[in-house]
Structures are given as C-alpha cells and as structure tokens.
C-alpha positions in Angstrom: -1.2 -76.0 19.2 -3.8 -77.8 17.2 -5.8 -78.4 20.3 -6.1 -74.6 20.8 -7.2 -74.1 17.2 -9.9 -76.7 17.4 -12.3 -74.7 19.7 -11.8 -71.7 17.5 -12.6 -73.6 14.4 -15.7 -75.1 16.0 -16.9 -71.6 17.1 -16.2 -70.3 13.6 -18.1 -73.2 12.0 -21.1 -72.5 14.3 -21.1 -68.8 13.5 -20.9 -69.5 9.8 -23.8 -72.0 10.0 -25.9 -69.5 11.9 -25.2 -66.8 9.4 -26.1 -69.0 6.5 -29.3 -70.1 8.3 -30.2 -66.4 9.0 -29.7 -65.5 5.3 -31.9 -68.3 4.3 -34.6 -67.1 6.7 -34.4 -63.6 5.3 -34.6 -64.7 1.7 -37.5 -67.0 2.5 -39.4 -64.4 4.4 -39.4 -62.3 1.2 -41.0 -65.2 -0.7 -43.1 -66.5 2.2 -46.2 -64.5 1.3 -45.6 -64.2 -2.5 -44.0 -66.5 -5.0 -40.9 -65.0 -6.5 -40.3 -65.8 -10.2 -37.3 -65.4 -12.5 -36.9 -64.2 -16.0 -37.4 -67.6 -17.7 -40.7 -68.1 -15.8 -42.0 -64.6 -16.6 -41.1 -65.0 -20.3 -42.9 -68.3 -20.4 -46.0 -66.8 -18.8 -46.0 -63.8 -21.2 -45.6 -66.1 -24.3 -48.5 -68.4 -23.0 -50.6 -65.3 -22.5 -49.9 -64.0 -26.0 -51.0 -67.4 -27.5 -54.2 -67.3 -25.5 -55.0 -63.8 -26.6 -54.2 -64.6 -30.2 -56.5 -67.6 -30.1 -59.3 -65.3 -28.9 -59.2 -66.8 -25.4 -59.1 -65.1 -22.0 -56.1 -63.2 -20.8 -54.1 -65.3 -18.4 -52.2 -62.6 -16.5 -51.4 -58.9 -16.1 -47.8 -57.8 -15.9 -47.5 -54.8 -13.6 -44.7 -52.3 -13.7 -44.7 -50.7 -10.2 -42.0 -48.1 -11.1 -42.8 -44.4 -11.3 -44.6 -43.2 -14.5 -41.5 -41.4 -15.9 -39.4 -44.6 -15.7 -42.2 -46.7 -17.3 -42.4 -44.2 -20.1 -38.7 -44.6 -21.0 -38.8 -48.4 -21.2 -40.8 -51.3 -19.8 -41.5 -55.0 -20.3 -43.7 -55.3 -23.4 -47.3 -55.7 -22.5 -46.8 -54.4 -18.9 -49.2 -51.8 -17.5 -48.0 -49.1 -15.2 -49.5 -48.9 -11.7 -46.9 -47.2 -9.5 -46.9 -48.5 -5.9 -47.5 -44.9 -4.7 -50.5 -44.5 -7.0 -52.0 -48.0 -6.5 -55.4 -46.8 -5.0 -56.0 -44.3 -7.8 -55.2 -46.8 -10.6 -57.0 -50.0 -9.4 -59.4 -49.5 -12.3 -56.5 -50.7 -14.6 -56.4 -54.1 -12.8 -58.4 -57.1 -14.0 -61.9 -57.2 -12.5 -61.4 -60.9 -11.7 -59.7 -60.9 -8.3 -58.3 -64.4 -9.1 -56.5 -63.2 -12.1 -52.7 -63.7 -12.1 -50.8 -60.5 -11.4 -47.0 -60.4 -11.9 -45.4 -57.3 -10.4 -41.9 -55.9 -10.9 -39.9 -52.9 -10.0 -36.3 -51.9 -9.7 -36.5 -52.3 -6.0 -37.8 -55.5 -4.3 -39.4 -53.6 -1.5 -41.6 -51.7 -3.9 -42.8 -54.9 -5.5 -43.6 -56.4 -2.2 -45.5 -53.3 -1.0 -47.4 -53.3 -4.3 -48.3 -57.0 -3.9 -49.4 -56.4 -0.3 -51.8 -53.6 -1.5 -53.1 -55.9 -4.2 -53.8 -58.7 -1.7 -55.5 -56.2 0.6 -57.7 -55.2 -2.4 -58.8 -58.8 -2.7 -56.4 -60.2 -5.4 -55.4 -63.8 -4.6 -52.8 -64.8 -7.2 -49.8 -62.5 -7.1 -46.2 -63.2 -8.2 -43.2 -61.0 -7.8 -40.7 -60.9 -10.7 -37.5 -60.3 -8.7 -34.9 -59.9 -11.4 -36.5 -56.8 -12.8 -36.2 -54.9 -16.0 -32.4 -54.9 -16.2 -32.3 -58.8 -16.4 -35.2 -58.7 -18.9 -33.2 -56.3 -21.2 -29.9 -58.2 -20.8 -31.7 -61.3 -22.2 -32.9 -59.1 -25.1 -36.6 -59.9 -24.4 -39.3 -57.6 -25.7 -39.5 -54.1 -24.3 -41.6 -51.0 -25.1 -41.5 -48.4 -26.5 -39.8 -50.1 -29.4 
C-alpha cells in the first residue's frame, strides 16, 4: 500500500513545487521592471525628503497618488500629488522637470501603479518605485495623511 502512495506523493510534490515556482515568477514579473517598496521604506524616504527640504536642499522624491481625483480629495499620503493614471498625459506638468528624479507611485490597485509607472518611463523618467502596500497600510500604521 505504501508503494502505491509513493508515486502519488512524488507527483503531488512536483505539482506543488511547480506552483510555488510559478507564483514566484508572477510576483517577480511585477517587480522585474520596477522596484516595489513597502511602507517602512516609503516612510523613510518621505522623512529624508522632509529633512532635505527643511534644510533648504533639493527635493529628493515625488510621491504620486495615481487614484482618481475624488479618492485623492478624501484622503491621501501627506505630501503626495495627484496624477491619476487615466490623466497622466494631461498632468505631466506636475512632475519634476528632472527626468532622473525619484518618483514613488501608489494606488489601491497594483495594475494602476504599474501602468502609471510604464507611462512615466515612456515619458523619460528613469527612477520609479512602486509602493505596493497602498494607502490602507499607510493609514493602519497611523502615518501622516491629508487632509488632516
């Protein structure tokens, strides 16, 4: 009886390994073109940026909220500017002139952030990060939001 189970267990193990490998490929393909950051990293970048501005130095980054204007108006990460993915072309004047400036984009849907990042890259921007955890994680950690 155990001899009959062994082939089944081997097949099951191979299938599980394949599924895990496939999931890893899918998650890495999301990040393959753009670095994905978490809440701690974004918070660190925002704090560093505030110190630079306070010291009269150059802005280090722009945090971009790619959600629709109505959602942004309700609440957004403090200091974020609103450039919805579907209005990217019309609002590029809000982006830094320096195409090497660091842009961090977030949305409630990862596909929106990725499409936004692809548009920014097509417009010549070379340093783009995706904040994958989104506004919900930011608020759960009680980090600054606007309007106050």
